[in-house]
Phi, psi and omega in degrees: 000323181297318181298317179298315179299321179292321177296316179301317181293317182291320183271344181058043176201161179297145180227137172253148179228134177231149176238126177238137181237132176215149179278179177301137177058022176241167185241130178282322180221146175291158176306132185206170177263127168259129182260022177222159177291139186234137174243128180251131175243117182270127188259324186209147177073195177238141180218134178268131181237142169242112180257121183241133180243133180299143172279138179290149179287163179299325179295316179293316179301319178294319179295319178298313183296320179298333181262006176076021181258135175287157179301329180294351178293341179264131176285169176299322179294323177298316179298322178292319179294321176297318178301317179296319180295317178298328179274001184056036179265109182287325185275341184076189177059038178295134177283146180232146180279159177299324180297317178296319180293332179282348180277108183293348174281343181255323186221147170250119185247146175230139180262140177221148168240116183264145176232167182311132180089351183288146175244000000 
């Protein structure tokens, strides 16, 4: 709780903190959508991560263009929230299949291997 309070004071905004523990070659959470910006602090061992961000739909791209906004105006969290809205998911955090994540028309994925202290 102290770390969360210190982050809130430093960032001057509310902060949520979650702790997930998983063993070697195991998964703590299934692939899902986070509709908020997320910071991961890796504490021990090595862990492979695949971070996938939804591709905006043609409808969203057209609306951005019509208003003179570049696609880059949307953060990764914004793009995830739009995907949730398009799926009519009120709660967010929709689970995604590996097949959907592999579809480059739906998601842009980047692979990472984290070690202690990595952000």
